[in-house]
N, C-alpha and C positions, 0 to 999 in steps of 0.2 A: 054754847049749844053742843059743840063737838065734844067737850069734856063730859057733859051729861050723857051723851050717846056712848062714849067710851066706858063710862062708869056703868051704864045699863048693860052693855055687853059683858063687862067683867062679872057683874052680878049674875047675869043670865048664864054665863059659862060655868059659874060655880054652883048653879042650882042643880039639884038631883034630876029634874026633868031634862035639862039640857044634856047632862051626862048619859042619861038612859037613852035619849034619842040618838046621841052621837054614837054610843056603843052599838045600838041597833043598826045604824047605818053602816058602821064599819063591819059588823057581822054579815049583813046583807051583801056588802061589797066583796067580802072574802068568799062567801058562798057562790056568788055569781062568777067570780074569777075561777073558782075551782071547777064549777060546772062547764064554763067555757073551755077551760084547759082540757078537761076530760073529753068533751065533745070533739075538740080539735084533734086530740090524740087518737080518738077512735077513727075519725075520718082519714087521718094519715095512715093509720094501720090498715084500714080497709083498702086504700089506694095502693099501698105497698103489696098487700096480699094479692090484689088483682093483678098487678104487674108481674109479680113472681109467678103466679098461676099461668098467666099467658106465656111467659118465657119458658116455663117447664113444658107447657103443652107444645110449643114450637119445637123445643129440643126433642121431645119424645117423638114427634111427627118426623123430624129429620132422621132420627135413629131408625125408625121403621122404614123410611124411604131408602136409606143407605143399605139396610139389610135386604130389601126387596130387589134393589139393583144388583147386589151381589148374588142373590139367589137366581135371578133371571139370567145372569151372565155365567155363573159358575156352578149352578145347581145347589149343592150343599154348602153350608157355612159351618165350620167347626165351632163348637161351643166357646172355645178360647177366644176366637175372633168376636163372637157375639158379646161376650163379657167385656172385651176391651171397648167395643162400640158403645156399650152402656155407660162407660166412664168418660166418654169424650165430651168436650165442651161444644157449644153451638158453632163456634168458629171452626173447630177442628172437624166437626161433622160436615159442614159446608165445603170445606177444602177437600175432605176425602170423598164426597159425593162425585166431584169432578174426576178425582183420581180413579174411583171405581169404574167410571165410564171409559177411561183411557188405557188402563193397564191390560196386559195380555193374559195374566193369570192371577189366581188367588194369592199364590206366593208373592208375586210382585206387589200386590195390594198390601199384604202383611208387612212388607218392608217399610211402607209409608205410615204404619200405625205407630203412635208414640209408645214408648216402653211403659 
């Protein structure tokens, strides 16, 4: 009985219908895999984009806050200082906000800016 079933399976696998169905299944599997991969890639890209946008928004807000503190304390801010502030990282901005509140002059603040 098992030999007959093995023989039937062998004959079936060699038939054109079986090969066509098998090829169709493989093609569908590949297409589904590609679609899932694209969808997952898009989701990851969107998540990263949102994260970067939030980070940039926070950084821009900190730059504005630092410049407002300096303007309130020392009136005018030279363009050179403003340019340096635009190049600072979020961590540097946070450190310099505390510095801006405690220094006695704009020159003293400038000494704390990275080159």
